C-alpha positions in Angstrom: 29.9 -41.3 -27.0 30.2 -38.3 -24.8 31.5 -35.1 -26.3 34.5 -33.5 -24.7 33.7 -30.3 -22.8 35.8 -27.2 -23.7 36.5 -24.1 -21.9 34.4 -21.1 -23.1 35.0 -17.5 -21.9 32.0 -15.1 -22.2 30.8 -11.6 -21.1 27.3 -10.3 -20.6 26.5 -7.2 -22.7 24.9 -4.4 -20.4 22.8 -1.5 -21.7 23.8 1.6 -19.2 22.6 4.8 -20.4 23.2 6.7 -17.1 26.7 5.8 -15.7 25.9 8.1 -12.8 23.5 5.5 -11.3 25.3 2.4 -12.5 22.0 0.9 -13.5 21.9 -1.5 -16.3 19.8 -4.1 -18.3 21.5 -7.2 -19.7 20.8 -7.3 -23.5 23.3 -9.8 -24.9 26.2 -12.4 -24.6 29.5 -12.7 -26.3 31.4 -16.1 -26.2 34.7 -17.2 -27.3 35.9 -20.9 -27.3 39.4 -20.8 -28.6 39.8 -24.7 -28.3 37.1 -25.3 -30.9 37.7 -22.0 -32.9 34.5 -20.5 -32.1 33.4 -16.9 -31.5 29.7 -15.9 -31.3 27.3 -13.2 -30.0 23.7 -12.8 -29.3 22.2 -9.4 -28.9 18.6 -8.4 -28.3 17.7 -6.4 -31.4 14.0 -6.4 -31.7 12.3 -5.9 -28.3 12.7 -2.6 -26.7 9.8 -2.4 -24.2 11.9 -4.2 -21.5 14.7 -1.8 -21.6 12.5 1.3 -22.0 10.4 0.1 -19.1 13.4 0.2 -16.9 14.4 3.8 -18.3 11.0 5.2 -19.2 12.4 8.8 -19.5 15.1 7.5 -22.4 14.4 8.5 -25.9 13.7 5.2 -27.8 15.7 6.3 -30.6 18.9 6.3 -28.3 18.3 2.7 -27.8 17.6 1.7 -31.3 20.4 3.6 -32.9 22.7 2.8 -30.2 22.4 -1.0 -30.5 22.5 -0.9 -34.2 25.9 0.8 -34.1 27.1 -1.7 -31.2 25.9 -4.6 -33.3 28.0 -3.4 -36.1 31.0 -3.4 -33.9 30.4 -7.1 -33.0 30.0 -8.0 -36.6 33.5 -6.2 -37.1 35.0 -8.4 -34.4 33.5 -11.5 -36.1 35.0 -10.4 -39.6 38.3 -9.8 -37.8 38.4 -13.2 -36.6 37.3 -14.9 -39.7 33.7 -15.6 -40.8 32.4 -19.0 -41.9 29.2 -17.5 -43.4 26.9 -18.1 -40.5 25.2 -14.9 -39.3 25.1 -16.1 -35.7 28.3 -17.9 -35.1 31.7 -18.4 -36.6 34.8 -20.4 -36.6 38.0 -18.8 -35.8 40.5 -19.0 -38.7 43.5 -18.0 -36.7 45.8 -19.5 -34.2 47.9 -18.5 -31.3 46.8 -15.8 -28.8 45.3 -13.4 -31.3 41.7 -14.4 -30.7 42.1 -14.0 -26.9 43.6 -10.5 -27.4 40.7 -9.5 -29.6 38.1 -10.9 -27.2 39.7 -9.2 -24.1 39.9 -5.8 -26.0 36.3 -6.1 -27.1 35.0 -6.5 -23.5 37.5 -4.1 -21.8 35.9 -1.4 -19.6 35.0 1.7 -21.7 32.7 4.6 -21.6 29.7 3.7 -23.8 26.0 2.9 -23.9 26.8 -0.9 -24.1 29.3 -2.3 -21.7 30.5 -5.6 -20.6 30.4 -7.6 -17.3 33.8 -9.1 -16.3 35.0 -12.3 -18.2 33.4 -15.5 -16.9 34.2 -19.2 -17.7 31.9 -22.1 -18.6 32.6 -25.8 -19.7 30.5 -26.8 -22.6 30.2 -29.6 -25.3 28.7 -27.2 -27.7 29.6 -23.5 -27.5 26.8 -22.4 -29.8 24.3 -24.1 -27.5 26.0 -22.7 -24.4 25.8 -19.2 -25.9 22.1 -19.6 -26.3 21.7 -20.9 -22.7 23.6 -18.0 -21.4 21.5 -15.6 -23.5 18.3 -17.1 -22.2 19.6 -17.0 -18.7 20.9 -13.3 -18.6 18.7 -11.6 -20.9 15.4 -13.4 -20.5 16.0 -14.7 -16.9 14.9 -18.1 -17.9 15.9 -19.3 -14.3 13.2 -17.1 -12.8 10.5 -18.8 -14.7 11.3 -22.2 -12.9 8.5 -22.8 -10.2 11.0 -23.6 -7.3 12.7 -20.2 -7.9 9.5 -18.4 -7.0 9.8 -19.4 -3.3 13.3 -18.1 -3.3 12.0 -14.8 -4.6 9.2 -14.9 -1.9 11.9 -15.5 0.7 13.9 -12.5 -0.3 10.9 -10.3 -0.3 10.1 -11.2 3.3 13.8 -10.8 4.2 13.7 -7.2 2.8 10.2 -6.6 4.7 11.8 -7.8 8.1 14.8 -5.6 7.6 12.7 -2.6 6.9 10.5 -3.2 9.9 13.2 -4.2 12.2 11.9 -7.7 12.7 14.7 -9.5 14.6 15.6 -13.1 15.8 14.3 -14.9 12.7 16.9 -17.0 11.0 17.2 -20.2 8.7 17.3 -23.3 10.6 17.3 -27.0 9.9 15.1 -29.5 11.4 15.9 -33.3 11.5 13.1 -35.8 12.5 14.4 -39.4 12.3 16.3 -39.8 8.9 14.7 -36.7 7.4 16.1 -33.2 7.3 14.6 -30.0 6.0 15.1 -26.4 6.2 12.7 -23.4 7.3 14.0 -19.9 6.1 12.4 -18.0 9.1 12.6 -19.5 12.6 12.6 -17.9 15.9 13.8 -20.0 18.9 15.3 -23.5 19.0 14.5 -27.1 19.8 15.6 -26.5 23.4 12.2 -25.1 23.9 10.2 -26.3 20.9 6.9 -25.1 22.3 8.3 -21.4 21.9 9.4 -21.8 18.4 7.7 -19.6 15.8 8.3 -20.5 12.2 7.6 -19.0 8.6 7.8 -20.7 5.4 6.7 -18.9 2.1 4.8 -21.4 -0.1 4.2 -21.1 -3.8 1.1 -22.9 -5.1 0.9 -21.2 -8.6 2.6 -24.1 -10.4 1.6 -24.8 -14.1 -0.3 -28.0 -13.5 -2.6 -29.0 -10.8 -0.7 -32.2 -10.2 2.5 -30.1 -9.3 0.3 -27.9 -7.0 -0.9 -31.0 -5.1 2.7 -32.6 -5.1 4.2 -29.4 -3.6 1.5 -29.0 -1.1 1.7 -32.7 0.0 5.4 -32.3 0.5 4.9 -29.6 2.9 2.1 -31.2 4.7 4.4 -34.0 5.4 7.2 -31.8 6.4 4.8 -29.8 8.8 3.7 -33.2 10.3 7.4 -34.2 11.0 8.0 -30.6 12.4 5.1 -31.2 14.9 6.5 -34.6 16.0 9.4 -32.4 17.4 6.8 -30.7 19.6 6.5 -27.4 17.6 3.1 -26.0 18.0 1.1 -25.8 14.8 -0.3 -22.5 15.6 3.3 -21.1 16.0 3.8 -21.9 12.3 2.7 -19.5 9.5 2.7 -20.3 5.8 2.4 -17.1 3.6 1.1 -18.7 0.3 0.6 -17.5 -3.2 -2.4 -19.1 -4.8 -3.1 -16.8 -7.9 -3.8 -18.7 -11.0 -5.3 -17.9 -14.5 -7.7 -21.0 -14.5 -10.2 -22.2 -12.0 -9.0 -25.7 -11.7 -5.5 -24.5 -10.5 -6.9 -21.9 -8.2 -9.3 -24.4 -6.6 -6.5 -26.8 -6.1 -4.3 -24.2 -4.4 -7.2 -23.3 -2.1 -7.8 -27.1 -1.4 -4.0 -27.3 -0.3 -4.4 -24.3 1.9 -7.5 -26.0 3.7 -5.3 -29.0 4.3 -2.6 -26.8 5.9 -5.3 -25.2 8.1 -6.6 -28.7 9.1 -3.1 -29.4 10.5 -3.6 -26.2 12.7 -1.1 -24.0 10.8 -1.6 -20.3 10.2 -2.2 -19.8 6.5 -2.1 -16.2 5.0 -1.9 -14.7 1.5 1.5 -13.7 0.7 0.5 -10.2 0.2 -0.9 -9.7 3.7 2.2 -8.1 5.1 0.5 -6.8 8.1 -0.7 -10.1 9.2 2.7 -11.6 8.7 4.5 -8.9 10.7 1.8 -9.3 13.5 2.8 -12.9 13.7 6.3 -12.0 14.0 5.8 -9.6 16.8 3.4 -11.8 18.9 6.3 -13.4 20.9 
């Protein structure tokens, strides 16, 4: 039987030692689910290298002592709302609007080393599990470890490079071949003159398993073949590729996929070869 999802309100804890720059690092999450009488928080209390790496000039004692005091404040809120004996979560013992008032006061804007984001809302079956998920997302950026996310990062980096170098005319476009549709993030021109189209698609081939590298490479080989059926010239397509891997098998598999791309007539370049990518965009 499916559990009923309930509304949870949460806010992200931000460490902001220099309000003048408004720079911050996410270090925790607080969450309130009044429907199930739950309040909980997770605060990074052990690791400090990540924060000090972002603020290298900061005295480590400022962080260490500051988060100890802040964690005491969170414990006080937990005690104020009613503790069930669990060190990481609690059940609210109070009714009516009091928990929401306490929560809003906790996360209100204030001048402090530790501040909160605005209040956000999530639907969850298990508030404690939702708190852990949010903590992993905001503090440890778990989403960035997903392999498919890496190509989004690569695309954003190329967008930044193109802005800095005033590269114009490249936009995201969708291509349809028969019943199949796919997008390319950087396309110059359109299918009115397919022979003049130039297209760029960053490809990540650093997946954790050789099978995944092959699957992803094969996917884009098939998409390129469909693109060429629309009369786009293979030599007008560039694939900036990441192939780095810690073991020989994955590296060899990635290079084999690059060889297959080249056999199709596609220009393949290592993603860090920015000069070659820029030269391709300018040769119009």
